[in-house]
VMD Tcl script that builds the backbone (N, CA, C; Angstrom):
set m [mol new atoms 474]
animate dup $m
set s [atomselect $m all]
$s set {name element resname resid chain x y z} {
  {N N UNK 1 A 73.876 108.167 61.279}
  {CA C UNK 1 A 72.881 109.037 61.712}
  {C C UNK 1 A 72.104 108.193 62.565}
  {N N UNK 2 A 71.472 109.485 63.330}
  {CA C UNK 2 A 70.700 109.154 64.817}
  {C C UNK 2 A 68.841 108.021 63.359}
  {N N UNK 3 A 68.777 107.529 64.326}
  {CA C UNK 3 A 67.917 106.812 63.758}
  {C C UNK 3 A 66.334 107.127 64.872}
  {N N UNK 4 A 65.114 106.571 64.598}
  {CA C UNK 4 A 63.971 107.218 65.436}
  {C C UNK 4 A 64.663 106.432 66.793}
  {N N UNK 5 A 64.781 105.835 67.417}
  {CA C UNK 5 A 64.916 104.982 68.873}
  {C C UNK 5 A 65.906 106.347 69.486}
  {N N UNK 6 A 66.768 106.740 68.638}
  {CA C UNK 6 A 68.199 107.788 68.517}
  {C C UNK 6 A 67.446 108.943 68.704}
  {N N UNK 7 A 66.565 109.283 68.198}
  {CA C UNK 7 A 65.913 111.345 68.358}
  {C C UNK 7 A 64.762 110.971 69.278}
  {N N UNK 8 A 64.318 109.694 69.912}
  {CA C UNK 8 A 63.503 109.442 70.435}
  {C C UNK 8 A 64.052 109.791 72.271}
  {N N UNK 9 A 65.242 109.244 71.879}
  {CA C UNK 9 A 66.123 108.980 73.512}
  {C C UNK 9 A 66.906 110.423 73.322}
  {N N UNK 10 A 66.271 111.215 72.472}
  {CA C UNK 10 A 67.825 111.956 72.913}
  {C C UNK 10 A 66.526 113.355 73.104}
  {N N UNK 11 A 65.609 113.326 72.651}
  {CA C UNK 11 A 64.364 114.017 72.837}
  {C C UNK 11 A 63.292 113.987 74.657}
  {N N UNK 12 A 63.945 112.339 75.628}
  {CA C UNK 12 A 64.245 111.799 76.735}
  {C C UNK 12 A 65.111 112.577 77.543}
  {N N UNK 13 A 65.987 112.846 77.167}
  {CA C UNK 13 A 67.563 113.290 77.788}
  {C C UNK 13 A 66.760 114.694 77.829}
  {N N UNK 14 A 66.471 115.564 77.084}
  {CA C UNK 14 A 66.027 116.828 76.585}
  {C C UNK 14 A 65.094 117.478 77.861}
  {N N UNK 15 A 63.890 116.267 77.646}
  {CA C UNK 15 A 62.306 116.392 79.064}
  {C C UNK 15 A 62.845 116.120 80.064}
  {N N UNK 16 A 63.664 115.715 80.618}
  {CA C UNK 16 A 64.412 115.381 81.320}
  {C C UNK 16 A 64.850 116.499 82.235}
  {N N UNK 17 A 66.813 117.157 81.194}
  {CA C UNK 17 A 66.392 118.572 81.892}
  {C C UNK 17 A 65.761 119.352 82.095}
  {N N UNK 18 A 64.636 119.328 81.211}
  {CA C UNK 18 A 63.230 120.759 81.016}
  {C C UNK 18 A 63.310 119.686 82.389}
  {N N UNK 19 A 62.236 119.084 82.711}
  {CA C UNK 19 A 61.714 118.848 83.839}
  {C C UNK 19 A 62.382 118.972 85.383}
  {N N UNK 20 A 63.717 118.503 85.280}
  {CA C UNK 20 A 64.700 119.471 86.229}
  {C C UNK 20 A 64.242 121.005 86.536}
  {N N UNK 21 A 64.463 121.602 85.732}
  {CA C UNK 21 A 64.663 122.487 86.281}
  {C C UNK 21 A 63.264 123.482 86.584}
  {N N UNK 22 A 62.261 122.756 85.448}
  {CA C UNK 22 A 60.903 122.970 86.493}
  {C C UNK 22 A 60.498 122.329 87.723}
  {N N UNK 23 A 61.268 121.453 87.840}
  {CA C UNK 23 A 61.270 120.505 89.655}
  {C C UNK 23 A 61.675 121.577 90.727}
  {N N UNK 24 A 62.671 121.879 89.891}
  {CA C UNK 24 A 63.376 123.592 91.074}
  {C C UNK 24 A 62.388 124.149 91.124}
  {N N UNK 25 A 62.116 124.725 89.924}
  {CA C UNK 25 A 61.087 126.145 90.016}
  {C C UNK 25 A 59.365 125.701 90.724}
  {N N UNK 26 A 58.877 124.511 91.004}
  {CA C UNK 26 A 58.043 124.169 92.079}
  {C C UNK 26 A 58.843 124.072 93.025}
  {N N UNK 27 A 59.709 123.241 93.457}
  {CA C UNK 27 A 60.582 123.065 95.148}
  {C C UNK 27 A 60.598 124.914 95.457}
  {N N UNK 28 A 60.729 125.991 94.889}
  {CA C UNK 28 A 61.084 127.031 95.321}
  {C C UNK 28 A 59.923 127.848 95.721}
  {N N UNK 29 A 58.725 128.153 94.190}
  {CA C UNK 29 A 57.729 128.170 94.724}
  {C C UNK 29 A 56.948 127.346 96.072}
  {N N UNK 30 A 57.286 126.794 95.966}
  {CA C UNK 30 A 56.269 126.036 97.070}
  {C C UNK 30 A 57.117 126.675 98.975}
  {N N UNK 31 A 57.909 126.391 98.416}
  {CA C UNK 31 A 58.922 127.108 99.315}
  {C C UNK 31 A 58.415 128.524 99.809}
  {N N UNK 32 A 58.509 129.472 99.373}
  {CA C UNK 32 A 57.740 130.641 99.559}
  {C C UNK 32 A 56.677 130.732 99.377}
  {N N UNK 33 A 55.544 129.425 98.776}
  {CA C UNK 33 A 55.000 129.348 99.566}
  {C C UNK 33 A 54.167 129.267 100.873}
  {N N UNK 34 A 55.624 128.807 101.595}
  {CA C UNK 34 A 55.173 127.865 102.753}
  {C C UNK 34 A 55.353 129.222 103.447}
  {N N UNK 35 A 56.566 130.083 103.505}
  {CA C UNK 35 A 56.833 131.313 103.819}
  {C C UNK 35 A 55.389 132.484 104.239}
  {N N UNK 36 A 55.228 131.910 103.371}
  {CA C UNK 36 A 53.843 133.116 103.298}
  {C C UNK 36 A 52.624 132.857 103.850}
  {N N UNK 37 A 52.240 131.791 104.098}
  {CA C UNK 37 A 51.763 130.988 104.382}
  {C C UNK 37 A 51.286 130.955 105.818}
  {N N UNK 38 A 52.797 130.991 106.785}
  {CA C UNK 38 A 52.990 130.721 107.888}
  {C C UNK 38 A 53.484 132.097 108.248}
  {N N UNK 39 A 53.022 132.797 107.678}
  {CA C UNK 39 A 53.294 134.370 107.726}
  {C C UNK 39 A 52.123 134.957 107.899}
  {N N UNK 40 A 50.992 134.213 107.037}
  {CA C UNK 40 A 49.915 134.684 106.997}
  {C C UNK 40 A 48.992 133.612 108.852}
  {N N UNK 41 A 49.614 132.554 108.516}
  {CA C UNK 41 A 49.347 131.434 110.101}
  {C C UNK 41 A 49.619 132.475 110.986}
  {N N UNK 42 A 50.295 133.199 111.513}
  {CA C UNK 42 A 51.158 133.774 111.840}
  {C C UNK 42 A 50.209 135.530 112.738}
  {N N UNK 43 A 49.787 135.733 111.552}
  {CA C UNK 43 A 49.018 136.737 111.301}
  {C C UNK 43 A 47.348 136.163 111.800}
  {N N UNK 44 A 47.168 134.934 111.897}
  {CA C UNK 44 A 45.812 134.614 111.733}
  {C C UNK 44 A 45.902 134.811 113.534}
  {N N UNK 45 A 46.849 134.407 114.176}
  {CA C UNK 45 A 46.793 133.924 115.799}
  {C C UNK 45 A 47.456 135.487 116.364}
  {N N UNK 46 A 47.404 136.592 115.312}
  {CA C UNK 46 A 48.234 137.836 116.179}
  {C C UNK 46 A 46.840 138.078 116.673}
  {N N UNK 47 A 47.253 139.041 117.510}
  {CA C UNK 47 A 45.921 140.303 118.017}
  {C C UNK 47 A 46.146 141.535 117.914}
  {N N UNK 48 A 47.725 141.559 117.577}
  {CA C UNK 48 A 48.145 142.987 116.664}
  {C C UNK 48 A 48.145 143.517 115.520}
  {N N UNK 49 A 48.040 144.281 114.630}
  {CA C UNK 49 A 47.379 144.551 113.621}
  {C C UNK 49 A 48.799 144.262 112.707}
  {N N UNK 50 A 48.432 144.541 111.198}
  {CA C UNK 50 A 49.238 143.575 110.353}
  {C C UNK 50 A 49.609 145.840 109.312}
  {N N UNK 51 A 51.050 145.919 110.282}
  {CA C UNK 51 A 51.742 147.432 109.209}
  {C C UNK 51 A 51.712 146.876 108.002}
  {N N UNK 52 A 52.227 145.666 107.522}
  {CA C UNK 52 A 52.993 146.176 106.393}
  {C C UNK 52 A 51.702 145.240 104.555}
  {N N UNK 53 A 50.231 144.802 105.420}
  {CA C UNK 53 A 49.215 144.141 105.049}
  {C C UNK 53 A 48.061 145.061 105.076}
  {N N UNK 54 A 48.002 145.816 106.131}
  {CA C UNK 54 A 46.633 146.317 106.565}
  {C C UNK 54 A 46.930 148.211 105.659}
  {N N UNK 55 A 46.612 147.897 104.678}
  {CA C UNK 55 A 46.464 149.409 103.882}
  {C C UNK 55 A 44.925 150.106 103.860}
  {N N UNK 56 A 44.299 149.755 103.769}
  {CA C UNK 56 A 42.636 150.165 103.664}
  {C C UNK 56 A 41.471 149.336 104.183}
  {N N UNK 57 A 40.418 149.754 104.054}
  {CA C UNK 57 A 38.964 148.714 104.501}
  {C C UNK 57 A 38.833 147.962 103.342}
  {N N UNK 58 A 39.274 148.141 102.068}
  {CA C UNK 58 A 39.598 147.163 100.867}
  {C C UNK 58 A 40.588 145.909 100.747}
  {N N UNK 59 A 42.099 146.545 101.335}
  {CA C UNK 59 A 43.852 145.663 101.226}
  {C C UNK 59 A 43.394 145.580 102.890}
  {N N UNK 60 A 43.011 144.364 103.730}
  {CA C UNK 60 A 43.268 144.167 104.854}
  {C C UNK 60 A 43.364 142.522 105.084}
  {N N UNK 61 A 44.485 142.062 105.339}
  {CA C UNK 61 A 45.148 140.504 105.573}
  {C C UNK 61 A 44.387 140.587 106.803}
  {N N UNK 62 A 44.516 141.314 107.820}
  {CA C UNK 62 A 43.408 141.569 109.428}
  {C C UNK 62 A 42.071 140.537 109.031}
  {N N UNK 63 A 41.822 141.210 108.634}
  {CA C UNK 63 A 40.295 141.282 107.881}
  {C C UNK 63 A 39.877 140.207 107.698}
  {N N UNK 64 A 40.227 139.897 106.605}
  {CA C UNK 64 A 40.519 137.983 105.398}
  {C C UNK 64 A 40.507 137.533 107.149}
  {N N UNK 65 A 42.247 137.481 107.416}
  {CA C UNK 65 A 42.807 136.350 108.713}
  {C C UNK 65 A 42.279 135.844 109.896}
  {N N UNK 66 A 40.908 136.936 110.180}
  {CA C UNK 66 A 40.828 136.716 111.224}
  {C C UNK 66 A 38.769 136.628 111.400}
  {N N UNK 67 A 38.661 136.951 110.053}
  {CA C UNK 67 A 37.291 136.586 109.762}
  {C C UNK 67 A 36.715 134.965 109.621}
  {N N UNK 68 A 35.290 134.761 109.751}
  {CA C UNK 68 A 35.094 133.222 110.004}
  {C C UNK 68 A 34.940 132.377 108.513}
  {N N UNK 69 A 35.566 132.565 107.596}
  {CA C UNK 69 A 36.509 132.155 106.504}
  {C C UNK 69 A 38.028 131.762 106.794}
  {N N UNK 70 A 38.551 132.134 107.873}
  {CA C UNK 70 A 40.077 131.815 108.186}
  {C C UNK 70 A 40.757 130.523 108.374}
  {N N UNK 71 A 39.028 129.308 109.067}
  {CA C UNK 71 A 39.257 128.763 109.318}
  {C C UNK 71 A 38.385 127.959 108.576}
  {N N UNK 72 A 38.572 126.456 108.627}
  {CA C UNK 72 A 37.792 125.110 108.453}
  {C C UNK 72 A 37.965 124.482 108.967}
  {N N UNK 73 A 36.852 124.127 109.857}
  {CA C UNK 73 A 36.294 123.112 110.993}
  {C C UNK 73 A 37.717 123.347 112.447}
  {N N UNK 74 A 37.892 124.448 112.478}
  {CA C UNK 74 A 39.056 124.321 113.043}
  {C C UNK 74 A 39.975 124.832 112.657}
  {N N UNK 75 A 40.570 124.432 111.262}
  {CA C UNK 75 A 41.527 124.526 111.113}
  {C C UNK 75 A 42.210 125.624 110.258}
  {N N UNK 76 A 42.890 126.677 110.868}
  {CA C UNK 76 A 42.947 127.910 110.071}
  {C C UNK 76 A 43.736 127.536 108.471}
  {N N UNK 77 A 43.078 128.209 107.273}
  {CA C UNK 77 A 43.424 128.380 106.073}
  {C C UNK 77 A 44.568 128.165 105.642}
  {N N UNK 78 A 45.490 129.402 106.722}
  {CA C UNK 78 A 46.952 129.737 106.509}
  {C C UNK 78 A 47.401 127.918 106.561}
  {N N UNK 79 A 47.513 127.282 107.910}
  {CA C UNK 79 A 47.678 126.357 108.322}
  {C C UNK 79 A 47.730 125.395 107.083}
  {N N UNK 80 A 46.504 125.473 106.337}
  {CA C UNK 80 A 46.829 124.320 105.476}
  {C C UNK 80 A 47.009 124.735 104.371}
  {N N UNK 81 A 47.697 125.807 104.115}
  {CA C UNK 81 A 48.515 126.258 102.670}
  {C C UNK 81 A 49.558 125.732 103.405}
  {N N UNK 82 A 49.709 125.661 104.461}
  {CA C UNK 82 A 51.759 125.109 104.831}
  {C C UNK 82 A 51.194 123.925 104.699}
  {N N UNK 83 A 50.547 123.085 104.823}
  {CA C UNK 83 A 50.352 121.531 104.415}
  {C C UNK 83 A 50.692 121.443 103.314}
  {N N UNK 84 A 49.851 121.862 102.333}
  {CA C UNK 84 A 49.776 122.111 101.056}
  {C C UNK 84 A 50.796 122.396 100.502}
  {N N UNK 85 A 51.593 124.063 100.954}
  {CA C UNK 85 A 52.749 123.712 100.168}
  {C C UNK 85 A 53.836 123.033 101.035}
  {N N UNK 86 A 54.189 122.103 101.621}
  {CA C UNK 86 A 54.787 121.589 102.263}
  {C C UNK 86 A 55.039 119.775 101.201}
  {N N UNK 87 A 53.661 120.251 101.820}
  {CA C UNK 87 A 53.215 118.355 100.002}
  {C C UNK 87 A 53.794 119.030 98.865}
  {N N UNK 88 A 53.791 119.909 98.488}
  {CA C UNK 88 A 54.021 120.180 96.858}
  {C C UNK 88 A 56.101 119.827 97.032}
  {N N UNK 89 A 56.786 120.996 97.985}
  {CA C UNK 89 A 57.334 120.715 98.164}
  {C C UNK 89 A 58.550 119.244 97.880}
  {N N UNK 90 A 58.401 118.558 99.329}
  {CA C UNK 90 A 58.649 117.005 99.502}
  {C C UNK 90 A 58.412 116.413 97.854}
  {N N UNK 91 A 57.735 116.870 96.883}
  {CA C UNK 91 A 56.864 115.929 95.652}
  {C C UNK 91 A 57.877 116.214 94.660}
  {N N UNK 92 A 58.137 117.641 94.956}
  {CA C UNK 92 A 59.193 118.151 93.904}
  {C C UNK 92 A 60.466 117.818 93.718}
  {N N UNK 93 A 61.038 117.532 95.481}
  {CA C UNK 93 A 62.763 117.571 95.237}
  {C C UNK 93 A 62.764 116.173 95.913}
  {N N UNK 94 A 61.912 115.100 97.027}
  {CA C UNK 94 A 62.713 114.147 97.580}
  {C C UNK 94 A 61.898 112.984 96.976}
  {N N UNK 95 A 60.817 113.329 96.195}
  {CA C UNK 95 A 59.788 112.132 95.212}
  {C C UNK 95 A 59.899 112.346 93.591}
  {N N UNK 96 A 60.358 113.262 93.713}
  {CA C UNK 96 A 60.660 113.480 92.102}
  {C C UNK 96 A 60.324 112.721 91.062}
  {N N UNK 97 A 61.814 111.516 91.440}
  {CA C UNK 97 A 61.826 110.476 90.401}
  {C C UNK 97 A 61.173 109.561 90.396}
  {N N UNK 98 A 60.283 109.262 91.567}
  {CA C UNK 98 A 59.281 108.107 91.392}
  {C C UNK 98 A 57.842 108.824 89.953}
  {N N UNK 99 A 57.468 107.608 88.793}
  {CA C UNK 99 A 57.041 107.343 88.125}
  {C C UNK 99 A 55.626 108.551 88.304}
  {N N UNK 100 A 55.360 107.846 89.391}
  {CA C UNK 100 A 53.881 108.516 89.741}
  {C C UNK 100 A 53.430 109.889 90.211}
  {N N UNK 101 A 55.485 110.494 90.611}
  {CA C UNK 101 A 54.941 112.415 90.905}
  {C C UNK 101 A 54.878 112.966 90.512}
  {N N UNK 102 A 54.607 113.182 88.874}
  {CA C UNK 102 A 54.196 114.066 88.454}
  {C C UNK 102 A 52.218 114.111 88.314}
  {N N UNK 103 A 52.147 112.862 88.320}
  {CA C UNK 103 A 50.675 113.277 88.465}
  {C C UNK 103 A 49.939 113.325 90.123}
  {N N UNK 104 A 50.770 113.556 90.659}
  {CA C UNK 104 A 50.100 113.521 92.164}
  {C C UNK 104 A 50.492 114.658 92.587}
  {N N UNK 105 A 51.689 115.435 91.735}
  {CA C UNK 105 A 52.000 116.816 91.566}
  {C C UNK 105 A 51.180 117.396 91.401}
  {N N UNK 106 A 50.562 117.171 89.768}
  {CA C UNK 106 A 49.312 117.637 89.445}
  {C C UNK 106 A 47.797 117.715 89.893}
  {N N UNK 107 A 47.670 116.710 90.436}
  {CA C UNK 107 A 46.607 116.622 91.390}
  {C C UNK 107 A 46.541 118.192 92.453}
  {N N UNK 108 A 47.459 117.194 93.460}
  {CA C UNK 108 A 47.820 118.513 94.284}
  {C C UNK 108 A 48.224 120.121 94.023}
  {N N UNK 109 A 48.534 120.168 92.748}
  {CA C UNK 109 A 48.696 121.807 92.693}
  {C C UNK 109 A 47.395 122.310 91.839}
  {N N UNK 110 A 46.178 121.350 91.234}
  {CA C UNK 110 A 45.356 121.494 90.695}
  {C C UNK 110 A 43.752 121.960 92.829}
  {N N UNK 111 A 44.202 121.082 93.097}
  {CA C UNK 111 A 43.278 121.078 94.211}
  {C C UNK 111 A 43.932 122.645 95.067}
  {N N UNK 112 A 45.065 122.627 95.719}
  {CA C UNK 112 A 45.753 123.492 95.483}
  {C C UNK 112 A 44.724 125.590 94.810}
  {N N UNK 113 A 44.927 124.663 93.898}
  {CA C UNK 113 A 44.669 125.843 92.698}
  {C C UNK 113 A 42.915 126.345 93.362}
  {N N UNK 114 A 42.518 125.133 93.003}
  {CA C UNK 114 A 40.700 125.106 93.389}
  {C C UNK 114 A 40.314 125.872 94.332}
  {N N UNK 115 A 41.669 125.594 95.594}
  {CA C UNK 115 A 41.110 125.977 96.946}
  {C C UNK 115 A 41.152 127.502 96.916}
  {N N UNK 116 A 42.790 128.156 96.701}
  {CA C UNK 116 A 42.633 129.490 96.041}
  {C C UNK 116 A 41.715 129.775 95.595}
  {N N UNK 117 A 41.393 129.449 94.363}
  {CA C UNK 117 A 40.366 130.355 93.548}
  {C C UNK 117 A 39.181 130.436 94.233}
  {N N UNK 118 A 38.761 129.620 95.151}
  {CA C UNK 118 A 37.248 129.522 96.186}
  {C C UNK 118 A 37.783 130.304 97.476}
  {N N UNK 119 A 39.031 130.515 98.229}
  {CA C UNK 119 A 39.189 131.524 98.747}
  {C C UNK 119 A 38.649 132.600 98.510}
  {N N UNK 120 A 39.059 133.074 96.775}
  {CA C UNK 120 A 39.769 134.281 96.258}
  {C C UNK 120 A 38.203 134.868 96.311}
  {N N UNK 121 A 37.343 134.235 95.632}
  {CA C UNK 121 A 36.077 134.132 96.045}
  {C C UNK 121 A 35.085 135.229 97.261}
  {N N UNK 122 A 35.783 134.244 97.781}
  {CA C UNK 122 A 35.189 134.756 99.361}
  {C C UNK 122 A 35.950 136.534 99.826}
  {N N UNK 123 A 37.018 136.585 99.586}
  {CA C UNK 123 A 37.754 137.688 99.414}
  {C C UNK 123 A 36.817 138.720 98.680}
  {N N UNK 124 A 37.031 138.463 97.380}
  {CA C UNK 124 A 35.746 139.709 96.464}
  {C C UNK 124 A 34.808 139.523 96.270}
  {N N UNK 125 A 33.889 138.421 96.841}
  {CA C UNK 125 A 32.303 138.618 97.011}
  {C C UNK 125 A 31.276 138.318 98.066}
  {N N UNK 126 A 32.531 137.807 99.552}
  {CA C UNK 126 A 31.901 138.062 100.618}
  {C C UNK 126 A 32.319 139.141 101.688}
  {N N UNK 127 A 33.702 139.036 101.431}
  {CA C UNK 127 A 34.149 139.786 102.575}
  {C C UNK 127 A 34.597 140.620 102.337}
  {N N UNK 128 A 34.119 140.751 100.753}
  {CA C UNK 128 A 35.012 142.480 99.318}
  {C C UNK 128 A 35.959 143.104 100.122}
  {N N UNK 129 A 37.931 142.423 101.163}
  {CA C UNK 129 A 38.434 142.778 101.484}
  {C C UNK 129 A 39.184 141.567 100.966}
  {N N UNK 130 A 40.574 142.054 100.224}
  {CA C UNK 130 A 41.212 141.857 100.167}
  {C C UNK 130 A 42.937 142.013 100.538}
  {N N UNK 131 A 43.032 140.601 100.348}
  {CA C UNK 131 A 44.726 139.752 101.851}
  {C C UNK 131 A 45.832 139.738 100.443}
  {N N UNK 132 A 46.633 140.643 100.894}
  {CA C UNK 132 A 48.048 140.576 99.894}
  {C C UNK 132 A 48.665 139.308 99.982}
  {N N UNK 133 A 48.836 138.742 101.232}
  {CA C UNK 133 A 49.518 137.615 101.639}
  {C C UNK 133 A 48.368 136.372 100.451}
  {N N UNK 134 A 47.244 136.325 100.626}
  {CA C UNK 134 A 46.748 135.858 99.712}
  {C C UNK 134 A 46.023 136.106 98.589}
  {N N UNK 135 A 46.560 137.099 98.189}
  {CA C UNK 135 A 46.551 136.729 96.570}
  {C C UNK 135 A 47.876 136.425 95.505}
  {N N UNK 136 A 49.525 136.703 96.790}
  {CA C UNK 136 A 50.974 136.337 96.358}
  {C C UNK 136 A 50.371 135.098 96.184}
  {N N UNK 137 A 50.129 133.848 97.194}
  {CA C UNK 137 A 49.626 132.914 97.715}
  {C C UNK 137 A 48.972 132.220 96.331}
  {N N UNK 138 A 48.083 132.847 95.861}
  {CA C UNK 138 A 46.965 132.720 94.441}
  {C C UNK 138 A 47.546 132.451 93.161}
  {N N UNK 139 A 49.112 133.568 93.239}
  {CA C UNK 139 A 50.199 133.671 92.453}
  {C C UNK 139 A 50.760 132.726 92.126}
  {N N UNK 140 A 51.094 132.390 93.238}
  {CA C UNK 140 A 52.452 130.905 93.272}
  {C C UNK 140 A 51.474 129.729 93.352}
  {N N UNK 141 A 50.204 129.734 93.970}
  {CA C UNK 141 A 49.619 128.252 93.853}
  {C C UNK 141 A 49.279 128.111 91.735}
  {N N UNK 142 A 48.882 128.906 91.032}
  {CA C UNK 142 A 48.893 129.287 89.797}
  {C C UNK 142 A 49.839 129.075 88.607}
  {N N UNK 143 A 51.563 129.209 88.975}
  {CA C UNK 143 A 52.373 128.884 88.495}
  {C C UNK 143 A 52.710 127.889 88.969}
  {N N UNK 144 A 52.644 127.114 90.151}
  {CA C UNK 144 A 53.094 125.869 90.455}
  {C C UNK 144 A 51.926 124.775 89.561}
  {N N UNK 145 A 50.497 125.065 89.530}
  {CA C UNK 145 A 50.023 124.434 88.694}
  {C C UNK 145 A 50.115 124.642 87.295}
  {N N UNK 146 A 50.088 125.772 86.518}
  {CA C UNK 146 A 51.479 125.279 85.182}
  {C C UNK 146 A 52.138 124.544 84.949}
  {N N UNK 147 A 53.167 124.471 86.109}
  {CA C UNK 147 A 55.014 124.582 85.673}
  {C C UNK 147 A 54.145 122.880 86.115}
  {N N UNK 148 A 53.212 122.206 87.128}
  {CA C UNK 148 A 53.335 120.989 87.153}
  {C C UNK 148 A 52.554 119.939 86.036}
  {N N UNK 149 A 51.968 120.855 84.993}
  {CA C UNK 149 A 51.037 120.521 83.939}
  {C C UNK 149 A 51.674 120.695 82.757}
  {N N UNK 150 A 52.591 121.233 82.548}
  {CA C UNK 150 A 53.959 120.941 81.556}
  {C C UNK 150 A 54.708 120.045 81.673}
  {N N UNK 151 A 54.822 119.442 83.610}
  {CA C UNK 151 A 55.582 118.433 84.138}
  {C C UNK 151 A 55.004 116.495 83.981}
  {N N UNK 152 A 53.846 117.117 84.150}
  {CA C UNK 152 A 53.160 116.038 83.621}
  {C C UNK 152 A 52.949 115.725 81.935}
  {N N UNK 153 A 52.454 116.838 81.110}
  {CA C UNK 153 A 51.882 116.360 80.002}
  {C C UNK 153 A 53.899 115.691 79.547}
  {N N UNK 154 A 54.744 116.241 79.872}
  {CA C UNK 154 A 55.512 115.464 79.171}
  {C C UNK 154 A 56.183 114.421 79.872}
  {N N UNK 155 A 55.466 114.421 80.619}
  {CA C UNK 155 A 56.086 112.602 81.273}
  {C C UNK 155 A 55.014 111.709 80.080}
  {N N UNK 156 A 54.074 111.895 80.240}
  {CA C UNK 156 A 53.299 111.231 79.494}
  {C C UNK 156 A 53.509 111.291 78.162}
  {N N UNK 157 A 54.468 112.253 77.256}
  {CA C UNK 157 A 55.207 111.729 75.848}
  {C C UNK 157 A 56.239 110.944 75.983}
  {N N UNK 158 A 56.970 110.994 77.397}
  {CA C UNK 158 A 58.020 110.798 77.328}
  {C C UNK 158 A 58.454 109.053 77.140}
}
mol reanalyze $m
mol bondsrecalc $m
mol representation Tube
mol addrep $m
């Protein structure tokens, strides 16, 4: 018969396996985020129109990526996205076994989500134009935030 110590050990092993899957999902989503942000960064500096992303006046990556809101203190927002997703990727891969990683992942993901929500507000109420790449990034960081919250909750309970 398995006693209380055996049961908690078994639960710890299941949580570790589930967290491994979550870390892999976070890493994959972060890699996709780097790619989406890199495309957006390229479009920030491009002189030509973006064919796949400029659908109308309401859906235009170029309007968003070249607006006054596309940089903060001279740093392109898309570049901040590349760096943020890269940090999440490092945490979810190289540093995943460190005890403090779940908290750091959660803090980074929540900061990224807050920033993405601010940028979505700017798109909706200031620019009144949507960037498809930005919306994809919002979905990615939202999923990462949910997965990091689960990892953090499991690490607290383990």
